C-alpha positions as CSV (number, residue, x, y, z in Angstrom):
1,X,-24.1,2.2,136.8
2,X,-25.2,0.9,133.6
3,X,-24.5,4.3,131.8
4,X,-21.0,4.3,133.4
5,X,-20.1,0.8,131.9
6,X,-21.2,1.9,128.5
7,X,-19.2,5.0,128.6
8,X,-16.2,2.9,129.6
9,X,-16.7,0.4,126.8
10,X,-17.0,3.1,124.2
11,X,-13.7,4.9,125.4
12,X,-11.8,1.4,125.3
13,X,-13.3,0.7,121.8
14,X,-11.9,4.1,120.5
15,X,-8.4,3.7,122.2
16,X,-8.2,0.3,120.5
17,X,-9.1,1.7,117.3
18,X,-6.5,4.7,117.6
19,X,-3.9,1.8,118.3
20,X,-4.3,-0.1,115.5
21,X,-4.4,2.9,113.4
22,X,-0.9,3.8,114.8
23,X,0.3,0.3,114.3
24,X,-0.9,0.4,110.6
25,X,0.8,3.6,110.0
26,X,4.1,2.4,111.5
27,X,3.9,-0.7,109.2
28,X,4.2,1.5,106.3
29,X,7.6,2.5,106.9
30,X,9.5,-0.9,108.0
31,X,9.1,-4.1,106.4
32,X,10.4,-7.4,108.6
33,X,11.3,-9.9,105.6
34,X,12.0,-12.6,108.2
35,X,8.5,-12.4,109.7
36,X,7.3,-15.8,110.0
37,X,10.6,-17.3,108.9
38,X,10.9,-19.2,112.0
39,X,7.6,-21.1,111.1
40,X,9.1,-22.6,108.0
41,X,10.2,-26.3,108.6
42,X,14.2,-26.1,108.4
43,X,14.1,-28.6,105.5
44,X,11.7,-26.3,103.5
45,X,13.6,-23.2,103.7
46,X,15.1,-21.7,100.5
47,X,17.1,-18.8,99.4
48,X,17.2,-17.0,96.0
49,X,20.3,-16.1,94.2
50,X,21.6,-15.2,90.9
51,X,25.2,-16.1,89.3
52,X,26.8,-15.3,85.9
53,X,29.1,-17.9,84.7
54,X,31.2,-16.7,81.7
55,X,35.0,-16.2,80.9
56,X,35.6,-13.6,83.2
57,X,35.5,-16.1,86.2
58,X,38.8,-17.0,87.6
59,X,40.1,-20.2,89.2
60,X,40.6,-20.0,93.0
61,X,44.2,-18.8,92.9
62,X,42.9,-16.0,90.6
63,X,45.5,-16.7,87.9
64,X,43.6,-18.5,85.1
65,X,39.9,-18.2,83.4
66,X,37.7,-21.1,84.4
67,X,36.5,-23.0,81.6
68,X,33.0,-24.5,82.3
69,X,32.4,-26.1,79.0
70,X,34.4,-27.4,76.1
71,X,33.4,-27.2,72.4
72,X,34.4,-29.7,69.8
73,X,33.5,-29.8,66.3
74,X,31.1,-32.7,65.2
75,X,30.6,-34.0,61.7
76,X,28.6,-37.1,61.1
77,X,27.9,-39.5,58.0
78,X,24.6,-40.5,59.9
79,X,22.3,-37.8,58.4
80,X,19.6,-39.5,56.4
81,X,19.4,-37.7,53.0
82,X,17.1,-40.3,51.3
83,X,13.4,-39.9,50.5
84,X,13.0,-36.1,51.5
85,X,10.6,-33.7,50.1
86,X,13.5,-31.8,48.4
87,X,16.2,-32.4,46.1
88,X,19.3,-30.3,46.7
89,X,21.7,-29.2,43.9
90,X,24.3,-26.6,43.5
91,X,27.7,-25.5,44.7
92,X,28.5,-23.0,47.3
93,X,32.3,-21.6,47.9
94,X,32.7,-19.6,51.0
95,X,35.8,-18.3,53.0
96,X,34.4,-19.8,56.4
97,X,33.0,-23.1,55.3
98,X,35.0,-24.0,52.3
99,X,33.2,-25.5,49.2
100,X,30.0,-27.4,49.5
101,X,28.5,-29.5,46.6
102,X,25.0,-31.0,46.2
103,X,23.4,-33.2,43.9
104,X,20.5,-35.6,43.9
105,X,19.3,-39.1,42.5
106,X,15.6,-39.5,41.7
107,X,13.3,-42.1,40.0
108,X,10.6,-40.7,38.0
109,X,7.3,-41.9,37.0
110,X,5.0,-40.7,33.9
111,X,2.4,-38.1,35.0
112,X,-0.1,-38.7,32.1
113,X,-1.3,-42.1,30.6
114,X,0.3,-42.7,27.2
115,X,-2.1,-44.7,25.1
116,X,-1.4,-47.1,22.1
117,X,0.2,-45.3,19.1
118,X,0.5,-41.9,20.9
119,X,4.0,-41.3,19.6
120,X,3.0,-41.7,15.9
121,X,5.1,-42.1,12.9
122,X,8.7,-41.0,13.0
123,X,8.4,-38.5,16.0
124,X,10.8,-35.8,16.2
125,X,12.4,-34.6,19.6
126,X,11.9,-30.7,19.9
127,X,13.0,-29.8,23.5
128,X,13.4,-31.1,26.8
129,X,13.0,-29.0,30.1
130,X,13.7,-29.6,33.7
131,X,10.9,-28.8,35.8
132,X,11.8,-27.1,39.1
133,X,9.8,-25.7,42.2
134,X,12.7,-23.9,44.0
135,X,11.7,-23.3,47.8
136,X,15.0,-22.3,49.4
137,X,18.4,-20.8,48.3
138,X,21.3,-19.1,49.9
139,X,22.4,-15.5,49.5
140,X,24.1,-15.7,46.0
141,X,21.4,-16.7,43.6
142,X,22.6,-14.4,41.0
143,X,25.9,-16.3,40.1
144,X,25.0,-18.5,37.1
145,X,25.7,-22.2,37.7
146,X,26.0,-25.0,35.2
147,X,24.3,-28.4,35.9
148,X,24.6,-32.1,34.0
149,X,21.7,-34.4,34.1
150,X,23.0,-38.0,34.0
151,X,21.1,-41.3,33.6
152,X,21.1,-43.7,36.5
153,X,22.3,-46.9,34.9
154,X,20.4,-49.3,37.0
155,X,18.7,-49.9,40.5
156,X,21.6,-52.0,42.2
157,X,22.3,-49.3,44.5
158,X,18.9,-50.0,46.1
159,X,18.2,-53.5,45.4
160,X,21.7,-55.0,45.8
161,X,22.8,-53.0,48.9
162,X,23.1,-55.2,52.2
163,X,20.1,-53.2,54.0
164,X,16.6,-54.0,52.5
165,X,15.3,-50.4,52.8
166,X,15.8,-47.3,51.1
167,X,17.6,-45.2,53.7
168,X,20.7,-43.4,52.4
169,X,22.8,-40.9,54.3
170,X,24.1,-37.6,52.9
171,X,27.7,-38.8,52.4
172,X,26.4,-41.1,49.8
173,X,28.2,-40.8,46.3
174,X,27.0,-43.0,43.5
175,X,29.7,-45.2,42.0
176,X,30.5,-45.5,38.2
177,X,28.2,-48.6,37.7
178,X,25.3,-46.4,39.0
179,X,26.0,-43.0,37.3
180,X,29.3,-42.6,35.0
181,X,29.9,-38.7,35.5
182,X,33.0,-39.2,33.4
183,X,30.7,-39.6,30.2
184,X,28.9,-37.0,28.5
185,X,25.5,-36.3,30.3
186,X,21.9,-36.4,28.8
187,X,21.5,-32.8,29.2
188,X,23.0,-29.6,30.4
189,X,21.1,-26.4,31.8
190,X,22.1,-23.2,33.9
191,X,20.3,-21.6,36.7
192,X,20.9,-18.3,38.2
193,X,22.4,-15.2,36.5
194,X,20.6,-12.3,34.9
195,X,17.0,-12.8,34.0
196,X,17.2,-16.1,35.4
197,X,15.8,-15.6,39.1
198,X,15.7,-19.3,40.5
199,X,12.8,-18.1,43.0
200,X,10.6,-17.7,39.9
201,X,11.7,-20.3,37.5
202,X,9.4,-23.2,37.1
203,X,11.0,-24.8,33.9
204,X,14.4,-24.5,32.2
205,X,15.1,-25.7,29.0
206,X,17.9,-28.0,28.6
207,X,20.7,-28.7,26.0
208,X,20.3,-32.3,24.9
209,X,23.6,-34.3,23.9
210,X,23.6,-37.3,21.5
211,X,23.3,-39.4,24.7
212,X,20.1,-37.3,25.5
213,X,18.9,-37.7,22.1
214,X,19.1,-41.3,22.2
215,X,17.6,-41.4,25.9
216,X,14.7,-39.4,24.4
217,X,14.1,-42.0,21.5
218,X,13.9,-44.6,24.1
219,X,11.3,-42.8,26.0
220,X,9.3,-42.5,22.8
221,X,9.6,-46.3,22.3
222,X,11.6,-45.5,19.0
223,X,14.5,-47.9,20.1
224,X,15.7,-50.0,22.9
225,X,14.4,-53.1,24.8
226,X,10.7,-51.4,24.6
227,X,10.5,-50.5,21.0
228,X,7.2,-50.0,20.1
229,X,5.8,-51.7,23.3
230,X,3.3,-49.4,24.8
231,X,2.9,-51.7,27.8
232,X,5.8,-50.1,29.5
233,X,3.4,-47.3,30.1
234,X,0.4,-48.9,31.7
235,X,-0.3,-48.5,35.2
236,X,0.5,-52.0,36.2
237,X,3.9,-52.0,34.5
238,X,5.3,-49.3,36.5
239,X,8.0,-51.8,38.2
240,X,9.1,-52.6,34.6
241,X,9.4,-49.0,33.6
242,X,11.4,-48.2,36.7
243,X,13.7,-51.1,35.9
244,X,14.4,-49.7,32.3
245,X,14.4,-46.1,33.2
246,X,15.8,-46.0,36.7
247,X,15.9,-42.4,37.0
248,X,18.0,-39.2,36.5
249,X,21.2,-37.9,38.5
250,X,21.3,-34.0,38.8
251,X,24.5,-32.3,39.9
252,X,26.9,-29.5,39.3
253,X,28.4,-29.8,35.7
254,X,32.0,-30.8,36.2
255,X,33.0,-29.2,33.0
256,X,32.3,-25.8,34.7
257,X,33.7,-24.5,37.9
258,X,32.7,-21.1,39.8
259,X,35.1,-18.5,40.0
260,X,35.5,-17.0,43.6
261,X,38.5,-14.7,42.8
262,X,38.1,-11.5,44.8
263,X,34.9,-12.8,46.5
264,X,34.1,-14.4,49.9
265,X,31.2,-16.1,48.7
266,X,30.1,-17.3,45.5
267,X,27.1,-19.8,44.5
268,X,24.5,-21.4,46.5
269,X,22.6,-24.7,47.0
270,X,19.1,-25.0,45.6
271,X,16.2,-26.9,46.9
272,X,13.5,-28.2,44.7
273,X,10.2,-29.6,45.7
274,X,10.2,-33.3,44.3
275,X,6.7,-33.6,43.6
276,X,6.5,-30.6,41.6
277,X,9.9,-31.0,39.8
278,X,10.6,-33.7,36.9
279,X,11.5,-33.9,33.5
280,X,9.4,-32.5,30.3
281,X,9.6,-33.4,26.8
282,X,8.2,-31.7,23.6
283,X,8.0,-33.2,20.2
284,X,6.1,-33.7,17.1
285,X,5.0,-36.7,14.8
286,X,4.7,-37.0,10.9
287,X,2.1,-38.0,8.5
288,X,2.8,-41.5,7.7
289,X,1.9,-41.2,4.1
290,X,3.9,-38.0,3.8
291,X,6.9,-37.8,6.3
292,X,7.6,-34.2,5.3
293,X,4.4,-33.2,6.8
294,X,3.7,-32.7,10.8
295,X,0.6,-34.5,12.0
296,X,0.6,-33.6,15.7
297,X,2.4,-32.3,18.6
298,X,3.3,-34.7,21.5
299,X,4.8,-34.2,25.1
300,X,5.5,-36.1,28.1
301,X,5.9,-35.2,31.9
302,X,7.8,-37.4,34.3
303,X,7.7,-36.2,38.0
304,X,10.4,-37.2,40.6
305,X,7.7,-38.1,43.1
306,X,4.0,-39.2,42.8
307,X,2.3,-40.1,46.0
308,X,-0.2,-42.3,44.1
309,X,2.4,-44.4,42.3
310,X,2.8,-47.7,43.5
311,X,6.5,-48.0,42.7
312,X,9.4,-45.5,42.5
313,X,9.5,-42.5,44.5
314,X,13.0,-43.2,45.8
315,X,15.4,-40.0,45.9
316,X,18.9,-39.7,47.3
317,X,20.7,-36.5,48.2
318,X,24.2,-36.4,48.1
319,X,26.1,-33.4,49.8
320,X,29.9,-33.2,50.1
321,X,31.9,-30.6,52.1
322,X,35.5,-29.8,51.5
323,X,36.8,-27.9,54.4
324,X,40.1,-27.7,52.8
325,X,39.0,-24.8,51.0
326,X,38.6,-22.5,53.8
327,X,40.6,-19.6,53.4
328,X,40.2,-17.7,56.9
329,X,43.3,-19.0,59.0
330,X,41.8,-19.3,62.2
331,X,38.7,-21.0,61.0
332,X,40.7,-23.8,59.4
333,X,40.5,-27.4,60.6
334,X,41.2,-30.8,59.4
335,X,37.7,-32.5,59.2
336,X,39.1,-36.2,59.2
337,X,41.0,-35.8,62.6
338,X,39.2,-32.9,64.3
339,X,35.5,-32.9,63.4
340,X,34.4,-36.4,62.0
341,X,32.8,-38.3,64.4
342,X,34.9,-41.4,65.3
343,X,33.7,-45.0,64.6
344,X,32.6,-47.1,67.3
345,X,35.5,-48.4,69.4
346,X,38.0,-45.9,67.8
347,X,39.9,-43.3,69.4
348,X,38.3,-39.9,69.5
349,X,41.3,-37.7,67.9
350,X,39.0,-34.4,68.3
351,X,40.4,-31.7,70.2
352,X,38.7,-28.7,72.1
353,X,38.4,-25.7,69.8
354,X,37.3,-22.0,70.4
355,X,35.1,-21.7,67.1
356,X,31.2,-22.7,67.7
357,X,30.2,-23.7,64.1
358,X,26.7,-24.4,62.8
359,X,25.8,-25.4,59.4
360,X,22.9,-27.1,57.5
361,X,23.1,-29.4,54.8
362,X,24.9,-32.0,57.0
363,X,27.9,-29.8,57.6
364,X,29.8,-29.4,60.7
365,X,28.3,-28.4,64.0
366,X,29.5,-28.2,67.6
367,X,29.3,-30.5,70.4
368,X,29.4,-28.8,74.0
369,X,30.4,-30.6,77.0
370,X,30.0,-29.3,80.6
371,X,33.6,-29.7,82.5
372,X,33.8,-30.6,86.1
373,X,34.5,-26.9,86.7
374,X,30.9,-26.2,85.9
375,X,29.6,-28.1,88.7
376,X,32.5,-27.0,90.9
377,X,31.2,-23.5,90.4
378,X,27.9,-24.3,91.4
379,X,29.1,-26.2,94.7
380,X,31.0,-22.9,95.5
381,X,27.8,-21.1,95.4
382,X,26.1,-23.2,97.7
383,X,29.1,-23.4,99.8
384,X,29.4,-19.4,99.9
385,X,25.8,-18.9,100.7
386,X,26.1,-21.3,103.7
387,X,29.3,-19.7,104.9
388,X,27.0,-16.4,105.3
389,X,25.0,-17.2,108.1
390,X,25.8,-20.9,109.1
391,X,23.1,-22.3,106.9
392,X,23.0,-25.9,105.5
393,X,21.8,-25.7,101.9
394,X,22.5,-28.9,100.2
395,X,21.6,-28.2,96.7
396,X,19.7,-25.9,94.2
397,X,16.9,-25.3,91.8
398,X,16.9,-23.2,88.9
399,X,14.1,-20.7,88.4
400,X,15.8,-19.7,85.0
401,X,18.9,-20.8,83.1
402,X,19.9,-18.8,80.1
403,X,22.9,-19.7,77.8
404,X,24.3,-17.0,75.4
405,X,26.3,-17.6,72.4
406,X,28.2,-14.6,71.0
407,X,29.2,-14.0,67.5
408,X,32.8,-13.7,66.6
409,X,32.6,-9.9,66.1
410,X,30.5,-9.5,69.3
411,X,31.3,-8.7,73.1
412,X,29.6,-9.1,76.5
413,X,29.3,-5.4,76.8
414,X,27.7,-4.0,73.3
415,X,29.1,-0.5,74.0
416,X,32.6,-2.2,73.3
417,X,31.9,-2.4,69.8
418,X,33.6,0.1,67.6
419,X,31.3,1.4,64.8
420,X,34.3,3.1,63.0
421,X,36.3,1.4,60.1
422,X,39.5,-0.7,61.4
423,X,42.7,0.5,60.7
424,X,43.6,-1.7,57.8
425,X,40.8,0.0,55.9
426,X,38.2,-3.0,56.4
427,X,34.8,-2.7,57.8
428,X,34.1,-1.8,61.3
429,X,33.5,-4.4,64.0
430,X,29.9,-3.5,64.4
431,X,29.3,-3.8,60.6
432,X,31.1,-7.2,60.5
433,X,29.0,-8.3,63.4
434,X,25.8,-7.3,61.5
435,X,26.9,-9.1,58.4
436,X,27.5,-12.2,60.6
437,X,24.0,-12.1,62.0
438,X,22.5,-11.6,58.6
439,X,24.3,-14.7,57.3
440,X,23.9,-17.0,60.3
441,X,20.8,-19.3,61.0
442,X,17.7,-17.4,62.5
443,X,17.4,-19.9,65.2
444,X,19.7,-22.7,67.0
445,X,18.4,-26.1,68.2
446,X,19.9,-27.9,71.1
447,X,20.2,-31.8,71.0
448,X,21.3,-34.7,73.3
449,X,21.6,-36.7,70.2
450,X,22.0,-34.9,66.8
451,X,21.7,-37.9,64.5
452,X,18.2,-38.5,65.8
453,X,17.4,-34.8,66.4
454,X,16.7,-35.7,70.2
455,X,16.4,-32.1,71.7
456,X,16.8,-31.1,75.2
457,X,13.7,-30.9,77.3
458,X,13.4,-27.2,76.9
459,X,13.3,-27.4,72.8
460,X,10.4,-29.6,72.4
461,X,10.1,-28.4,68.8
462,X,7.4,-31.1,67.8
463,X,5.0,-30.0,70.7
464,X,5.7,-26.4,69.5
465,X,5.1,-27.2,65.7
466,X,2.2,-29.4,66.3
467,X,0.3,-27.0,69.0
468,X,1.3,-23.8,67.3
469,X,2.8,-22.6,70.7
470,X,5.9,-20.6,71.7
471,X,8.6,-22.1,73.6
472,X,10.4,-20.3,76.1
473,X,13.4,-22.0,75.1
474,X,14.0,-19.1,72.5
475,X,17.2,-20.0,70.5
476,X,17.0,-16.9,68.3
477,X,19.4,-14.2,67.5
478,X,19.1,-11.0,70.0
479,X,20.5,-8.5,67.6
480,X,20.6,-5.9,70.4
481,X,23.3,-8.0,72.3
482,X,24.8,-9.7,69.3
483,X,24.3,-13.1,70.4
484,X,21.9,-16.3,70.6
485,X,20.0,-16.7,73.9
486,X,18.9,-20.1,74.8
487,X,16.5,-20.8,77.8
488,X,17.8,-24.2,79.2
489,X,16.2,-24.1,82.6
490,X,14.7,-27.9,82.4
491,X,17.8,-29.4,80.8
492,X,20.3,-27.6,83.2
493,X,18.1,-28.8,86.3
494,X,18.2,-32.3,84.9
495,X,22.0,-32.3,84.4
496,X,22.4,-31.0,87.9
497,X,20.1,-33.5,89.5
498,X,22.1,-36.1,87.5
499,X,25.2,-35.0,88.9
500,X,24.1,-34.8,92.5
501,X,23.0,-38.4,92.1
502,X,26.2,-39.7,90.8
503,X,28.3,-37.7,93.4
504,X,26.2,-39.2,96.1
505,X,26.3,-42.6,94.8
506,X,30.2,-42.2,94.6
507,X,30.4,-40.8,98.2
508,X,32.2,-37.6,96.7
509,X,32.5,-34.6,98.8
510,X,33.4,-31.1,97.5
511,X,36.3,-29.6,99.4
512,X,35.9,-26.5,102.0
513,X,36.8,-23.3,100.3
514,X,39.7,-21.7,101.5
515,X,39.6,-18.3,103.0
516,X,41.5,-15.4,102.1
517,X,43.8,-13.5,105.1
518,X,43.3,-9.9,105.9
519,X,45.5,-8.8,102.7
520,X,43.1,-10.9,100.4
521,X,45.5,-13.7,100.0
522,X,44.9,-17.5,100.4
523,X,47.6,-19.1,102.5
524,X,49.6,-21.6,100.5
525,X,48.8,-24.5,102.7
526,X,45.1,-24.0,102.5
527,X,45.5,-23.5,98.7
528,X,47.3,-26.7,98.6
529,X,44.9,-28.6,100.6
530,X,41.9,-27.5,98.5
531,X,43.6,-28.5,95.4
532,X,44.2,-31.7,96.8
533,X,40.5,-32.3,97.9
534,X,39.2,-30.9,94.4
535,X,41.3,-33.5,92.7
536,X,40.0,-36.3,95.0
537,X,36.3,-34.9,94.3
538,X,36.8,-34.8,90.4
539,X,38.4,-38.4,90.5
540,X,35.7,-39.8,92.7
541,X,32.8,-38.6,90.4
542,X,32.2,-40.9,87.5
543,X,31.5,-38.3,84.8
544,X,30.5,-40.6,82.1
545,X,27.3,-41.4,84.2
546,X,26.3,-37.9,84.6
547,X,23.5,-37.9,82.0
548,X,23.5,-35.8,78.9
549,X,26.8,-33.7,79.8
550,X,27.4,-33.6,76.2
551,X,25.1,-31.8,74.0
552,X,24.9,-30.6,70.4
553,X,24.4,-27.2,69.1
554,X,23.0,-27.0,65.4
555,X,20.3,-25.6,63.4
556,X,16.9,-25.8,64.3
557,X,15.0,-29.2,63.4
558,X,12.8,-27.8,60.8
559,X,15.6,-25.9,59.0
560,X,18.1,-28.7,59.1
561,X,19.3,-28.1,55.4
562,X,19.3,-24.6,55.7
563,X,21.8,-22.7,53.5
564,X,22.7,-20.4,56.5
565,X,25.7,-20.8,58.7
566,X,27.6,-19.2,61.6
567,X,30.9,-19.3,63.1
568,X,30.7,-17.9,66.8
569,X,32.7,-17.9,69.8
570,X,32.4,-21.2,71.7
571,X,34.8,-21.7,74.6
572,X,38.4,-20.9,75.5
573,X,41.0,-23.4,75.3
574,X,44.6,-23.6,77.1
575,X,46.2,-21.8,74.3
576,X,43.4,-19.4,73.1
577,X,41.4,-17.2,75.2
578,X,38.2,-15.8,73.8
579,X,36.8,-12.4,74.1
580,X,33.3,-13.3,74.8
581,X,32.8,-17.4,75.1
582,X,29.7,-18.9,76.1
583,X,27.9,-17.2,79.1
584,X,25.4,-18.9,81.4
585,X,23.0,-16.5,83.5
586,X,21.6,-18.6,86.4
587,X,18.7,-17.5,88.9
588,X,18.6,-20.1,91.4
589,X,17.1,-21.2,94.6
590,X,19.0,-23.0,97.4
591,X,17.3,-25.6,99.0
592,X,18.2,-27.8,102.3
């Protein structure tokens, strides 16, 4: 009996093992993705999806392209241009950006102590040099540019202003009481041209005018208020030195203009590091008993910034943009009415444009606003998913949201670009695209407030810089696709959440989507009902309360004064449809 039961248990064990093996083999050929789905609480069920929102999407009636964003030009006068690490000077003329001109004012302090009697008897002025430490420049540094150096007449532009600080904005232009550019300058010099590479130039010998020679005599205490008074050069008299010698203004010489004939771009803006830049003077003094004999050489160095100085160190950059000089017809715009930031309480006259412009140097950038159609599209995504199997998904969460900004010669499909020369003999579209990408900023920044450089959450540039990490945000040129790619997942989720909050607070309801009949057409009555519901939804939502619906596309935060610029495809307008407007690729999870 005992042996019989053991045999039966063994047989049963082997049968179960065989059955398990059969089940295991069967499971290799079939997968049930819904297995266990009924165990997930209804309010925790999700569904993944992907949608592309771009210029190819049509309205419900299929007649017009949908416009998910609007792009406008934005130019503000509230960009700080004072007390920066660099002084900007030069002129650039370009078909796409017009003319931009830069100059800077700077106080200066003596680098060396000047002991009593240092200048000696009847000193002779030999030469003056402008000390430079060029840290950035644009594409054309070979064109010779002429510069003038003027004396700043007084410090009233600092001490007599309404504000008590030394904050100035880039649009600041010194008046004639501060710097009289109608008079002859102190010195003139050139930069660029053959054998004068700005990247290697550390000192340029200047040509002194009569005013310049008189200025040197004052510095050498041979005439003026402090004639023979060496106390002006003592460390505790720096305040009085700044009052007597308020500094220098360096700007393009108005007596010379760049010649742009036959060129698309000429000139550039130079950036010199102020703590390594200044004025250097060389001279000799005479033997008092016999003035015909030279006794010694003398020299002075004044720097535009000295971290140890208790006074001075104020510098102000002044950069002007003349967009009336743009020669490309489709890029022309009136900066005063269609780009300039409106004053508080004033009417905003700026209209949507198709160009997406990004410039450094305080130039025009792009303001992008998400339209109600963007949120309507996402509402429709949810509605269409619910209609598939009677689900009741209420909202969505983005797992990835990418925004692509295409260059003017680019296309959604890289294969559409023609490598052959154009029919009019011009460059091929592909070559033009490459030139565009070469001239453009390497990276774009996305800001909720451009004047304060407040970034969207994905573009935490301070964190990236301080911790030497790489953000998923990207923002760089993708040369394979001919566009910039920005990961804005966090920002877009915050934007969507804000919309949902405002919509629910208003009690707004997005209308049911009309269904097409057997012939693929939407009945006129259903379409009219949808349009009525859409208008009611759009009117009910207070769009001004949707947080950060408008953002600003500009240079990256640490290249704010870049020479680079780009004019890309923004958003289509009612009278101008683009080939490849801004595109959004959204991966999402629907949530109940």
